[in-house]
C-alpha positions in Angstrom: -11.6 -60.4 46.4 -8.1 -59.8 47.9 -6.3 -61.8 45.2 -2.8 -60.6 44.9 -1.9 -63.1 42.2 0.4 -60.8 40.2 2.8 -60.2 43.1 2.7 -63.9 44.2 3.5 -65.0 40.6 6.5 -62.6 40.5 7.9 -63.8 43.8 7.5 -67.5 42.9 9.2 -67.2 39.5 12.0 -65.0 41.0 12.9 -67.4 43.9 12.3 -70.9 42.3 15.2 -73.2 41.1 13.2 -74.7 38.2 10.9 -72.1 36.5 9.2 -74.7 34.2 8.3 -76.9 37.2 7.1 -73.8 39.1 4.9 -72.8 36.1 3.4 -76.3 35.9 2.6 -76.2 39.7 0.9 -72.8 39.2 -1.2 -74.1 36.3 -2.2 -77.2 38.3 -3.0 -75.2 41.4 -5.0 -72.4 39.6 -6.5 -74.3 36.6 -10.0 -75.7 36.4 -10.3 -78.4 39.1 -12.2 -81.0 37.1 -10.6 -84.4 36.8 -12.1 -85.1 33.4 -10.5 -82.0 31.9 -6.9 -82.5 33.1 -6.1 -85.4 30.6 -7.2 -83.1 27.7 -4.8 -80.3 28.6 -1.6 -81.9 27.2 -3.5 -82.6 24.0 -4.6 -79.0 23.7 -0.9 -77.9 24.3 0.2 -80.1 21.4 -2.5 -78.5 19.2 -1.2 -75.1 20.0 -4.3 -74.0 22.0 -3.2 -71.5 24.6 -4.3 -72.0 28.2 -5.7 -68.5 28.2 -7.9 -69.2 25.1 -9.1 -72.4 26.7 -10.0 -70.7 30.0 -11.7 -67.8 28.3 -13.9 -70.3 26.3 -14.9 -72.1 29.5 -15.5 -68.8 31.2 -17.9 -67.7 28.3 -19.8 -70.9 28.7 -20.0 -70.5 32.5 -21.1 -66.9 32.0 -24.0 -67.9 29.7 -25.1 -70.6 32.1 -25.0 -68.3 35.1 -27.0 -65.6 33.2 -29.6 -68.2 32.4 -29.7 -69.2 36.0 -30.1 -65.6 37.1 -33.1 -65.3 34.7 -34.7 -68.4 36.3 -34.2 -66.9 39.8 -35.9 -63.7 38.6 -38.8 -65.6 37.3 -39.2 -67.3 40.7 -38.8 -63.9 42.4 -35.8 -65.1 44.5 -34.6 -61.7 45.6 -32.4 -63.1 48.4 -30.4 -65.3 46.1 -30.0 -62.4 43.6 -28.7 -60.1 46.4 -26.1 -62.7 47.4 -25.0 -63.1 43.8 -24.8 -59.3 43.4 -22.7 -58.9 46.5 -20.2 -61.7 45.4 -19.9 -60.7 41.8 -19.7 -56.9 42.2 -16.2 -57.2 43.6 -14.9 -58.2 40.2 -17.3 -56.1 38.1 -14.3 -54.5 36.3 -13.5 -57.9 34.7 -14.9 -57.9 31.2 -16.5 -61.3 31.5 -18.1 -60.6 34.8 -19.6 -57.2 34.0 -22.5 -58.7 32.0 -23.3 -61.0 34.9 -23.6 -58.1 37.3 -25.7 -56.1 34.8 -28.1 -59.1 34.4 -28.6 -59.2 38.2 -29.3 -55.5 38.7 -31.8 -55.7 35.8 -34.1 -57.7 38.1 -33.4 -56.0 41.4 -36.3 -54.0 42.8 -33.8 -51.8 44.6 -30.0 -51.5 44.1 -27.9 -50.4 47.1 -26.6 -46.8 46.7 -22.9 -47.8 46.9 -23.3 -50.0 43.8 -25.1 -47.3 41.9 -22.5 -44.7 42.9 -19.7 -46.9 41.7 -21.2 -47.6 38.3 -22.0 -44.0 37.8 -18.4 -42.9 38.5 -16.9 -45.5 36.1 -17.7 -44.6 32.5 -16.7 -48.0 31.0 -19.0 -49.9 33.4 -21.8 -47.3 33.1 -21.8 -47.6 29.3 -22.6 -51.3 29.6 -25.3 -50.9 32.1 -28.8 -52.1 31.2 -31.5 -49.5 30.5 -33.3 -50.5 33.7 -30.2 -49.5 35.8 -29.6 -46.4 33.7 -33.2 -45.2 34.4 -32.6 -45.6 38.1 -29.3 -43.6 37.8 -30.9 -40.9 35.7 -33.8 -40.4 38.1 -31.3 -39.1 40.7 -28.7 -37.8 38.4 -30.4 -35.3 36.1 -27.1 -34.0 34.7 -26.1 -37.4 33.4 -29.6 -37.8 31.9 -29.3 -34.4 30.2 -25.9 -35.4 28.8 -27.5 -38.5 27.2 -30.4 -36.5 25.8 -28.3 -33.8 24.1 -27.0 -35.7 21.1 -30.4 -37.4 20.5 -32.3 -34.1 20.4 -29.6 -32.5 18.3 -29.9 -35.4 15.8 -33.7 -34.8 15.6 -33.1 -31.2 14.7 -30.6 -32.2 12.0 -33.1 -34.8 10.5 -35.9 -32.2 10.4 -33.7 -29.6 8.7 -32.6 -32.2 6.1 -36.3 -33.1 5.4 -37.1 -29.4 4.9 -34.5 -29.1 2.2 -36.1 -31.9 0.2 -39.0 -30.6 -2.0 -39.9 -34.0 -3.6 -42.2 -34.5 -0.6 -44.0 -32.2 1.8 -42.7 -32.6 5.3 -46.1 -31.2 6.6 -48.1 -33.8 4.8 -46.5 -36.8 6.5 -48.9 -38.6 8.8 -48.0 -38.0 12.5 -48.0 -41.7 13.5 -45.7 -42.5 10.6 -43.4 -39.7 11.6 -43.0 -40.9 15.2 -42.7 -44.5 14.2 -39.9 -43.8 11.7 -38.1 -41.3 13.9 -35.0 -42.8 15.6 -35.1 -39.9 18.1 -38.7 -40.7 19.2 -37.9 -44.4 19.5 -34.7 -43.8 21.5 -36.5 -41.4 23.9 -39.4 -43.9 24.5 -36.9 -46.6 25.2 -34.9 -44.4 27.6 -37.9 -43.3 29.5 -39.8 -46.6 29.7 -42.5 -46.2 32.3 -40.6 -43.7 34.4 -42.8 -40.6 34.7 -40.1 -38.6 36.4 -37.8 -39.0 33.3 -40.6 -38.0 31.0 -41.2 -34.8 33.0 -37.4 -34.1 32.7 -37.5 -34.4 28.9 -40.7 -32.4 28.7 -39.3 -29.6 30.8 -35.9 -29.7 29.0 -37.6 -29.3 25.6 -39.6 -26.3 26.8 -36.5 -24.6 28.2 -34.6 -25.2 25.0 -37.5 -23.6 23.1 -37.5 -20.6 25.4 -33.7 -20.2 25.0 -33.5 -20.7 21.2 -37.0 -20.1 19.8 -36.6 -23.2 17.7 -40.2 -24.5 17.1 -39.1 -28.0 16.4 -38.7 -28.7 20.1 -42.4 -28.2 20.3 -42.9 -30.9 17.6 -40.7 -33.3 19.5 -42.7 -32.7 22.7 -46.0 -33.5 20.8 -44.5 -36.5 19.0 -43.1 -38.0 22.2 -46.4 -37.7 24.1 -48.3 -39.4 21.2 -45.7 -42.1 20.9 -46.5 -43.1 24.5 -50.2 -42.8 23.7 -49.7 -45.4 20.9 -48.5 -47.9 23.4 -52.0 -48.0 25.0 -52.8 -47.9 28.7 -49.4 -46.2 29.2 -49.0 -44.5 32.5 -46.7 -41.9 31.0 -49.1 -40.5 28.5 -51.9 -40.5 31.1 -49.7 -38.5 33.5 -49.5 -35.6 31.1 -52.0 -32.9 31.9 -52.6 -32.0 28.3 -52.9 -35.6 26.9 -56.5 -35.1 25.7 -55.6 -31.7 24.1 -52.7 -33.1 22.2 -54.6 -36.3 21.2 -57.2 -34.0 19.5 -54.6 -32.0 17.7 -52.9 -35.2 16.5 -56.2 -36.4 15.0 -56.5 -33.0 13.2 -53.0 -33.5 11.8 -53.9 -37.0 10.6 -57.0 -35.7 8.8 -55.2 -32.5 7.8 -58.0 -30.3 9.0 -59.4 -29.0 12.3 -63.1 -29.6 11.9 -65.9 -28.1 14.0 -66.2 -31.2 16.2 -62.5 -31.1 17.2 -62.6 -27.3 17.7 -65.4 -27.9 20.3 -63.4 -30.6 22.0 -60.4 -28.2 22.3 -62.6 -25.4 23.4 -64.2 -27.5 26.2 -60.7 -28.6 27.3 -59.5 -25.0 27.5 -62.7 -23.9 29.3 -62.3 -26.7 31.9 -58.7 -25.7 32.7 -59.1 -21.9 32.3 -57.8 -21.3 35.8 -54.8 -23.6 35.6 -52.0 -21.2 34.6 -49.5 -24.0 34.0 -51.7 -25.6 31.4 -53.0 -22.4 29.8 -49.9 -20.2 29.8 -47.2 -22.9 29.6 -48.1 -26.3 28.2 -50.7 -25.2 25.7 -48.7 -22.4 24.0 -45.6 -24.6 23.7 -47.6 -27.4 21.9 -49.3 -24.9 19.6 -45.9 -23.6 18.5 -45.4 -26.9 16.6 -44.9 -25.9 12.9 -47.2 -28.7 11.9 -50.0 -27.3 14.2 -49.2 -23.7 12.9 -49.6 -25.0 9.4 -52.9 -26.8 9.9 -54.4 -23.8 11.9 -53.3 -21.2 9.2 -54.6 -23.5 6.5 -58.0 -23.8 8.3 -58.3 -20.0 8.7 -57.5 -19.3 5.0 -59.9 -22.0 3.8 -62.6 -20.5 6.0 -62.1 -17.2 4.2 -62.7 -19.0 0.9 -65.7 -20.7 2.4 -67.1 -17.4 3.5 -67.2 -16.3 -0.2 -68.8 -19.6 -1.3 -71.4 -19.9 1.4 -72.0 -16.3 2.3 -71.0 -16.9 5.9 -70.8 -14.1 8.4 -67.8 -11.6 8.1 -64.7 -12.4 10.3 -65.8 -10.1 13.1 -69.0 -12.2 13.5 -67.5 -15.7 12.7 -66.9 -17.4 16.1 -65.3 -20.5 14.4 -62.7 -18.3 12.6 -62.0 -16.3 15.7 -61.3 -19.4 17.8 -58.9 -20.7 15.2 -57.2 -17.3 15.0 -56.8 -17.3 18.8 -55.1 -20.8 18.8 -52.9 -19.7 15.9 -51.9 -16.5 17.6 -51.1 -18.4 20.7 -48.8 -20.7 18.8 -47.1 -17.9 16.9 -46.5 -15.9 20.2 -45.8 -18.9 22.3 -42.3 -17.6 23.3 -43.9 -14.3 24.5 -46.5 -16.2 26.5 -43.9 -18.5 28.2 -41.9 -15.4 28.9 -44.8 -13.7 30.6 -45.2 -10.9 28.0 -48.5 -12.2 26.8 -51.4 -14.3 28.0 -53.8 -16.8 26.4 -56.7 -14.5 27.4 -55.3 -11.5 25.4 -57.8 -10.6 22.6 -57.0 -10.6 18.9 -56.3 -7.2 17.4 -59.7 -5.9 16.2 -58.2 -4.4 13.0 -57.3 -7.9 11.9 -61.1 -8.8 11.9 -62.5 -5.5 10.6 -59.9 -4.5 8.0 -57.2 -7.1 7.2 -59.2 -10.3 6.7 -62.1 -8.5 4.9 -59.5 -7.2 2.5 -58.2 -10.8 1.8 -61.8 -11.9 1.2 -62.3 -9.0 -1.3 -59.1 -10.2 -3.1 -60.7 -13.7 -3.4 -63.9 -12.1 -4.8 -62.1 -9.9 -7.4 -60.0 -12.9 -8.5 -63.1 -14.9 -9.2 -64.8 -12.0 -11.0 -61.8 -11.1 -13.1 -61.9 -12.2 -16.7 -58.6 -10.8 -17.9 -56.0 -13.1 -16.4 -53.1 -11.8 -18.6 -50.0 -10.9 -16.7 -50.4 -7.2 -17.8 -53.7 -6.8 -15.9 -53.6 -5.7 -12.3 -55.8 -5.8 -9.2 -58.4 -3.1 -9.2 -58.6 -3.2 -5.4 -55.2 -2.3 -4.0 -54.7 -1.4 -0.3 -52.0 1.2 0.1 -48.8 -0.8 0.2 -47.2 0.9 3.2 -50.3 0.3 5.3 -50.8 -3.3 4.2 -47.2 -4.3 4.6 -46.6 -2.4 7.8 -49.6 -4.1 9.4 -48.2 -7.5 8.5 -44.7 -6.6 9.8 -46.2 -5.5 13.2 -48.6 -8.4 13.5 -47.2 -11.9 13.3 -50.7 -13.4 12.9 -51.5 -11.3 9.8 -48.1 -12.1 8.3 -48.6 -15.9 8.8 -52.1 -15.7 7.3 -50.7 -13.9 4.3 -47.9 -16.4 3.7 -50.5 -19.2 4.0 -52.8 -17.3 1.7 -50.1 -17.2 -1.0 -49.5 -21.0 -0.6 -53.2 -21.8 -1.0 -53.8 -19.6 -4.1 -50.9 -21.5 -5.8 -52.3 -24.8 -4.6 -55.7 -23.8 -6.1 -54.0 -22.7 -9.3 -55.1 -19.1 -9.0 -52.0 -17.9 -10.8 -53.2 -14.4 -11.8 -53.9 -13.4 -8.2 -50.6 -15.0 -7.1 -48.6 -13.0 -9.5 -50.2 -9.8 -8.1 -49.3 -10.6 -4.5 -45.8 -12.1 -4.9 -44.0 -8.7 -4.7 -45.3 -8.3 -1.1 -43.0 -11.3 -0.1 -40.0 -9.1 -0.6 -41.2 -6.9 2.3 -41.6 -9.9 4.5 -38.3 -11.7 4.1 -37.3 -10.8 7.7 -40.7 -11.9 9.0 -41.1 -15.4 7.6 -40.9 -15.3 3.8 -37.2 -16.4 3.9 -37.9 -19.1 6.5 -37.4 -22.8 5.4 -40.7 -23.7 7.0 -42.5 -21.4 4.5 -40.2 -21.9 1.5 -40.4 -25.7 1.8 -44.3 -25.7 1.5 -44.4 -22.9 -0.9 -42.0 -24.4 -3.5 -43.6 -27.8 -3.0 -47.1 -26.5 -4.0 -45.6 -24.4 -6.8 -44.0 -27.5 -8.3 -47.1 -29.5 -7.8 -49.6 -26.9 -9.2 -47.8 -24.7 -11.8 -47.7 -26.3 -15.3 -47.0 -23.2 -17.5 -43.3 -22.3 -16.8 -44.2 -18.7 -17.7 -45.7 -18.3 -14.2 -42.5 -19.8 -12.6 -40.5 -17.2 -14.5 -42.7 -14.4 -13.0 -42.2 -15.9 -9.5 -38.4 -16.0 -10.0 -38.3 -12.4 -11.3 -40.5 -10.9 -8.7 -39.1 -12.7 -5.6 -36.4 -15.2 -5.8 -33.9 -13.2 -8.0 -34.4 -10.1 -5.9 -33.7 -11.9 -2.6 -31.3 -14.7 -3.6 -28.0 -12.9 -2.9 -29.0 -11.8 0.6 -30.8 -14.9 1.7 -29.2 -18.3 1.2 -32.3 -20.5 1.4 -34.2 -18.3 -1.0 -31.4 -19.0 -3.5 -31.5 -22.7 -2.7 -35.2 -23.0 -3.3 -34.8 -20.9 -6.4 -32.3 -23.5 -7.7 -34.9 -26.2 -6.8 -37.5 -24.4 -9.1 -34.9 -24.2 -11.9 -34.2 -27.9 -11.7 -37.9 -28.6 -11.7 -38.5 -26.7 -15.1 -35.2 -27.9 -16.7 -36.8 -30.9 -18.6 -40.1 -29.1 -19.4 -40.8 -27.5 -22.8 -38.5 -24.5 -23.3 -37.2 -25.2 -19.8 -33.6 -24.9 -20.8 -34.2 -21.3 -22.1 -35.6 -20.3 -18.7 -32.8 -22.0 -16.8 -30.1 -20.4 -18.9 -31.6 -17.0 -18.2 -31.1 -17.3 -14.5 -28.2 -19.7 -14.1 -25.3 -17.6 -15.3 -26.0 -14.4 -13.2 -29.3 -13.9 -11.3 -29.2 -17.2 -9.3 -25.5 -17.8 -9.3 -24.1 -18.0 -5.7 -21.4 -15.5 -4.6 -18.4 -16.1 -2.4 -20.6 -15.2 0.6 -22.8 -18.3 0.1 -22.0 -21.6 1.8 -20.2 -24.6 0.2 -23.6 -26.4 0.4 -25.2 -23.8 -1.9 -22.2 -23.9 -4.3 -22.4 -27.7 -4.5 -26.1 -27.5 -5.4 -25.4 -24.8 -8.0 -22.7 -26.9 -9.6 -24.9 -29.9 -9.7 -27.6 -27.9 -11.5 -25.1 -26.6 -14.0 -24.0 -30.2 -14.7 -27.7 -31.3 -15.1 -28.2 -28.3 -17.5 -25.2 -29.2 -19.6 -26.3 -32.8 -19.8 -29.8 -31.7 -20.8 -28.4 -29.5 -23.6 -26.2 -32.4 -24.8 -29.2 -34.7 -25.0 -31.3 -32.1 -26.9 -28.4 -31.5 -29.4 -28.0 -35.3 -29.8 -31.8 -35.7 -30.5 -31.7 -32.8 -33.0 -28.7 -34.3 -34.7 -30.4 -37.7 -35.0 -33.6 -36.0 -36.4 -31.5 -34.0 -38.9 -29.6 -37.1 -40.0 -32.9 -39.0 -40.4 -34.4 -36.2 -42.4 -31.2 -36.1 -44.7 -31.4 -39.9 -45.2 -35.0 -39.6 -46.2 -34.2 -36.9 -48.7 -31.3 -38.9 -50.2 -33.6 -42.0 -50.5 -36.2 -39.9 -52.3 -33.6 -38.5 -54.7 -32.3 -42.0 -55.5 -35.8 -43.3 -56.1 -36.5 -40.5 -58.6 
């Protein structure tokens, strides 16, 4: 605005004969030019109110009135007046009290001149105060700046998921998808940032896929699915409708809600895939990435294992003739190998290994049958039907699909309280620690269902001996979940005996373990000591009560 007030003030005060008179003249000349205010100024001086404080108070009131007037102009669609206001006010946008006025104007501008956008982008202090409408406009052309805004939000999402996986009081995979996205600060922040801007949504979607390809972290897939369905929840939203796999994801979301992928939904998915069979972007990019979501992997693996149990109950066709099972296996395999598909090493149309259908799955079915026919469930009895361990394990090591099905098979037999069969198969987990058995995604669900299903602590002791103790020192999270199991049995009958057996040596962290694990261990030691004190206190009270009764009986006689 070409106001050089600082230099003028310096010159005036340097050259004047009476500084006090000069200051009064400056105040009269530059003060608020309202006759009704001037008489009040001497009174404010006597009350100790600084002129600066007075002027700032008036400025605040003027700012609020002007913002209200801007909103009225926007309601009447007076673009010309808004443009005039923007041009006049932008010159002093760096003034703290004027910045909100400029930001209020640009909120209602259909198009903002590039020179203004460029200036705001280059000045961090002003950019940080920009309304989301202006930021969306900036991000549309400045992808780097948008990516910078996304990074901490996405990183926080990963942190939140990891924290939830370390809590075994609830099962992360049983949380309803709509509840998950409504309570996720990350999802709400991304929806707010994107608004109805399809271009920004595409940037987020592409960024998540690139992050997955670079890191192989499947939670990026979860975030992509949750974000799409969050826009779907808004109804008639142009963003969700712009996504080419909206219907596909919607069907998967319904399956997650019902915790099963029934025949009807399978047909809907199959029809979608058949309709887009020639679209390589959908079939070999978007679909595999979404299927990599750990929640989808979990529901697909569960559905496959339950179908194996159902085959025993209903005498259904064997796996090689069961089209429903084969379709689920194909989807599951696509999710497990999503990284390879995106990298071009695999294709959706690649067939499932025939040995899985003709040898591996029939063997799992035979295990289910033997478990049901077995009458001797003592821990000393063993499976009559044993596949050569090297062949069985080697096949799971070489085949991700077989390995995932076995891990889910273990979870389900614990969930169904088939403890005898579980104890027979637990040793195989030691061979799969590098292939999923030491992964938090498996351990979280596994330990949750063990805690929910196993009442006799004897079976937990077997589990600890055959797996957790053997792998605890080499795999931090196996040790962590082993400590979770010990805490679970601590207050059960004879629980302290079981805990003391493992706490001092077998499940004690070494110097190679993190501070986090040592803290959890010390907390369990404290809980154990407190439990022992309570037991000793109860025993002392019972003993004292018994002694008092004996004394009373002696006195009576």
